[in-house]
A tleap script that builds the chain and sets N, CA, C and O, in Angstrom:
source leaprc.protein.ff14SB
mol = sequence {
  NMET THR PHE LEU ILE LEU LEU LEU VAL VAL
  ALA ALA ALA LEU ALA ALA ALA THR VAL HIE
  LEU ILE ARG HIE ASP GLY LEU GLY PRO GLN
  ARG ARG PRO ALA SER HIE PHE GLU ASP THR
  ARG PHE LEU SER PRO LEU ALA CARG
}
set mol.1.N position { 129.231 236.981 225.100 }
set mol.1.CA position { 128.814 238.381 225.220 }
set mol.1.C position { 128.989 239.114 223.920 }
set mol.1.O position { 128.137 239.842 223.412 }
set mol.2.N position { 130.279 238.825 223.392 }
set mol.2.CA position { 130.549 239.554 222.037 }
set mol.2.C position { 129.606 239.095 220.920 }
set mol.2.O position { 129.216 239.874 220.050 }
set mol.3.N position { 129.267 237.857 220.969 }
set mol.3.CA position { 128.290 237.394 219.963 }
set mol.3.C position { 126.954 238.016 220.156 }
set mol.3.O position { 126.290 238.269 219.150 }
set mol.4.N position { 126.507 238.277 221.284 }
set mol.4.CA position { 125.241 238.921 221.636 }
set mol.4.C position { 125.290 240.325 221.159 }
set mol.4.O position { 124.278 240.778 220.624 }
set mol.5.N position { 126.359 241.079 221.289 }
set mol.5.CA position { 126.524 242.442 220.863 }
set mol.5.C position { 126.490 242.532 219.425 }
set mol.5.O position { 125.815 243.401 218.873 }
set mol.6.N position { 127.224 241.629 218.733 }
set mol.6.CA position { 127.353 241.559 217.322 }
set mol.6.C position { 125.888 241.239 216.761 }
set mol.6.O position { 125.485 241.873 215.785 }
set mol.7.N position { 125.128 240.315 217.333 }
set mol.7.CA position { 123.807 240.018 216.913 }
set mol.7.C position { 122.875 241.274 217.134 }
set mol.7.O position { 121.992 241.538 216.318 }
set mol.8.N position { 123.068 241.941 218.112 }
set mol.8.CA position { 122.274 243.207 218.339 }
set mol.8.C position { 122.581 244.220 217.244 }
set mol.8.O position { 121.672 244.829 216.680 }
set mol.9.N position { 123.873 244.399 216.943 }
set mol.9.CA position { 124.235 245.329 215.959 }
set mol.9.C position { 123.654 245.054 214.623 }
set mol.9.O position { 123.156 245.960 213.955 }
set mol.10.N position { 123.708 243.736 214.189 }
set mol.10.CA position { 123.148 243.297 212.935 }
set mol.10.C position { 121.618 243.513 212.955 }
set mol.10.O position { 121.032 243.988 211.983 }
set mol.11.N position { 121.022 243.166 214.040 }
set mol.11.CA position { 119.521 243.344 214.166 }
set mol.11.C position { 119.147 244.813 214.013 }
set mol.11.O position { 118.194 245.151 213.310 }
set mol.12.N position { 119.922 245.705 214.694 }
set mol.12.CA position { 119.636 247.114 214.572 }
set mol.12.C position { 119.824 247.670 213.127 }
set mol.12.O position { 119.050 248.487 212.628 }
set mol.13.N position { 120.883 247.174 212.521 }
set mol.13.CA position { 121.070 247.636 211.086 }
set mol.13.C position { 120.049 247.151 210.138 }
set mol.13.O position { 119.693 247.869 209.204 }
set mol.14.N position { 119.538 245.922 210.333 }
set mol.14.CA position { 118.437 245.439 209.501 }
set mol.14.C position { 117.104 246.152 209.840 }
set mol.14.O position { 116.288 246.367 208.944 }
set mol.15.N position { 116.878 246.515 211.094 }
set mol.15.CA position { 115.693 247.251 211.397 }
set mol.15.C position { 115.789 248.640 210.812 }
set mol.15.O position { 114.803 249.154 210.285 }
set mol.16.N position { 116.953 249.261 210.891 }
set mol.16.CA position { 117.085 250.644 210.329 }
set mol.16.C position { 116.924 250.573 208.764 }
set mol.16.O position { 116.329 251.467 208.162 }
set mol.17.N position { 117.446 249.533 208.150 }
set mol.17.CA position { 117.272 249.377 206.630 }
set mol.17.C position { 115.780 249.207 206.260 }
set mol.17.O position { 115.302 249.726 205.251 }
set mol.18.N position { 115.083 248.467 207.114 }
set mol.18.CA position { 113.670 248.231 206.884 }
set mol.18.C position { 112.878 249.511 207.018 }
set mol.18.O position { 111.995 249.809 206.213 }
set mol.19.N position { 113.220 250.278 208.077 }
set mol.19.CA position { 112.426 251.511 208.226 }
set mol.19.C position { 112.710 252.475 207.083 }
set mol.19.O position { 111.840 253.185 206.579 }
set mol.20.N position { 114.011 252.450 206.701 }
set mol.20.CA position { 114.373 253.350 205.537 }
set mol.20.C position { 113.609 252.922 204.320 }
set mol.20.O position { 113.094 253.798 203.625 }
set mol.21.N position { 113.489 251.668 204.000 }
set mol.21.CA position { 112.714 251.215 202.825 }
set mol.21.C position { 111.269 251.519 202.919 }
set mol.21.O position { 110.633 251.838 201.914 }
set mol.22.N position { 110.688 251.425 204.174 }
set mol.22.CA position { 109.315 251.614 204.350 }
set mol.22.C position { 109.050 253.137 204.103 }
set mol.22.O position { 108.056 253.481 203.464 }
set mol.23.N position { 109.933 254.047 204.606 }
set mol.23.CA position { 109.670 255.451 204.477 }
set mol.23.C position { 109.816 255.865 203.051 }
set mol.23.O position { 109.097 256.778 202.646 }
set mol.24.N position { 110.669 255.291 202.243 }
set mol.24.CA position { 111.005 255.799 200.857 }
set mol.24.C position { 110.295 254.979 199.756 }
set mol.24.O position { 110.557 255.155 198.566 }
set mol.25.N position { 109.437 254.127 200.165 }
set mol.25.CA position { 108.687 253.344 199.188 }
set mol.25.C position { 107.423 254.149 198.785 }
set mol.25.O position { 106.898 254.961 199.547 }
set mol.26.N position { 106.986 253.882 197.582 }
set mol.26.CA position { 105.745 254.519 197.126 }
set mol.26.C position { 105.884 256.013 196.776 }
set mol.26.O position { 104.959 256.787 197.023 }
set mol.27.N position { 106.972 256.404 196.232 }
set mol.27.CA position { 107.264 257.785 195.880 }
set mol.27.C position { 106.637 258.012 194.478 }
set mol.27.O position { 106.886 259.065 193.890 }
set mol.28.N position { 105.856 257.096 193.930 }
set mol.28.CA position { 105.222 257.350 192.674 }
set mol.28.C position { 106.026 256.780 191.543 }
set mol.28.O position { 107.093 256.214 191.778 }
set mol.29.N position { 105.574 256.903 190.369 }
set mol.29.CA position { 106.314 256.437 189.232 }
set mol.29.C position { 107.639 257.133 188.969 }
set mol.29.O position { 107.711 258.356 189.085 }
set mol.30.N position { 108.635 256.438 188.637 }
set mol.30.CA position { 110.015 256.989 188.348 }
set mol.30.C position { 110.185 256.927 186.842 }
set mol.30.O position { 109.544 256.142 186.142 }
set mol.31.N position { 111.071 257.781 186.377 }
set mol.31.CA position { 111.296 257.870 184.954 }
set mol.31.C position { 111.880 256.558 184.472 }
set mol.31.O position { 112.549 255.907 185.275 }
set mol.32.N position { 111.703 256.122 183.291 }
set mol.32.CA position { 112.320 255.000 182.776 }
set mol.32.C position { 113.795 255.121 182.499 }
set mol.32.O position { 114.233 256.241 182.237 }
set mol.33.N position { 114.601 254.093 182.528 }
set mol.33.CA position { 116.001 254.196 182.247 }
set mol.33.C position { 116.237 254.735 180.875 }
set mol.33.O position { 115.406 254.540 179.987 }
set mol.34.N position { 117.373 255.429 180.658 }
set mol.34.CA position { 117.716 256.065 179.457 }
set mol.34.C position { 117.870 254.963 178.335 }
set mol.34.O position { 117.631 255.260 177.164 }
set mol.35.N position { 118.240 253.782 178.669 }
set mol.35.CA position { 118.427 252.821 177.670 }
set mol.35.C position { 117.175 252.067 177.252 }
set mol.35.O position { 117.216 251.167 176.414 }
set mol.36.N position { 116.058 252.459 177.860 }
set mol.36.CA position { 114.783 251.847 177.531 }
set mol.36.C position { 113.974 252.590 176.458 }
set mol.36.O position { 113.794 253.807 176.491 }
set mol.37.N position { 113.517 251.807 175.541 }
set mol.37.CA position { 112.772 252.436 174.452 }
set mol.37.C position { 111.262 251.945 174.564 }
set mol.37.O position { 110.992 250.858 175.073 }
set mol.38.N position { 110.392 252.721 174.111 }
set mol.38.CA position { 108.965 252.358 174.230 }
set mol.38.C position { 108.463 251.687 172.990 }
set mol.38.O position { 108.328 252.335 171.952 }
set mol.39.N position { 108.172 250.371 173.063 }
set mol.39.CA position { 107.735 249.585 171.963 }
set mol.39.C position { 106.231 249.938 171.760 }
set mol.39.O position { 105.437 249.744 172.681 }
set mol.40.N position { 105.839 250.441 170.597 }
set mol.40.CA position { 104.495 250.841 170.487 }
set mol.40.C position { 103.534 249.617 170.238 }
set mol.40.O position { 102.312 249.722 170.343 }
set mol.41.N position { 104.135 248.529 169.924 }
set mol.41.CA position { 103.229 247.203 169.874 }
set mol.41.C position { 102.587 246.891 171.208 }
set mol.41.O position { 101.563 246.208 171.231 }
set mol.42.N position { 103.144 247.364 172.342 }
set mol.42.CA position { 102.582 247.042 173.601 }
set mol.42.C position { 101.805 248.153 174.221 }
set mol.42.O position { 101.411 248.049 175.382 }
set mol.43.N position { 101.575 249.180 173.522 }
set mol.43.CA position { 100.670 250.342 173.999 }
set mol.43.C position { 99.237 249.951 173.885 }
set mol.43.O position { 98.848 249.188 173.002 }
set mol.44.N position { 98.474 250.464 174.759 }
set mol.44.CA position { 97.004 250.279 174.594 }
set mol.44.C position { 96.541 251.189 173.457 }
set mol.44.O position { 97.205 252.168 173.115 }
set mol.45.N position { 95.386 250.843 172.880 }
set mol.45.CA position { 94.883 251.710 171.789 }
set mol.45.C position { 94.594 253.140 172.163 }
set mol.45.O position { 94.649 254.021 171.306 }
set mol.46.N position { 94.302 253.386 173.365 }
set mol.46.CA position { 94.006 254.740 173.831 }
set mol.46.C position { 95.319 255.565 174.067 }
set mol.46.O position { 95.288 256.796 174.076 }
set mol.47.N position { 96.393 254.903 174.243 }
set mol.47.CA position { 97.685 255.602 174.503 }
set mol.47.C position { 98.333 255.963 173.250 }
set mol.47.O position { 99.282 256.747 173.282 }
set mol.48.N position { 97.900 255.451 172.096 }
set mol.48.CA position { 98.558 255.757 170.805 }
set mol.48.C position { 98.134 257.136 170.252 }
set mol.48.O position { 98.593 257.541 169.184 }
savepdb mol mol.pdb
quit
């Protein structure tokens, strides 16, 4: 019985994490990290 309760708790936690990721996904582009620099060699000609 303890194993079943533990399994249910783990399943509920995974389901909650999945719902959280689904709701917070697709928030649009985020800013790049501060340590990232933009290499102009990889820009398209229209972006220069």
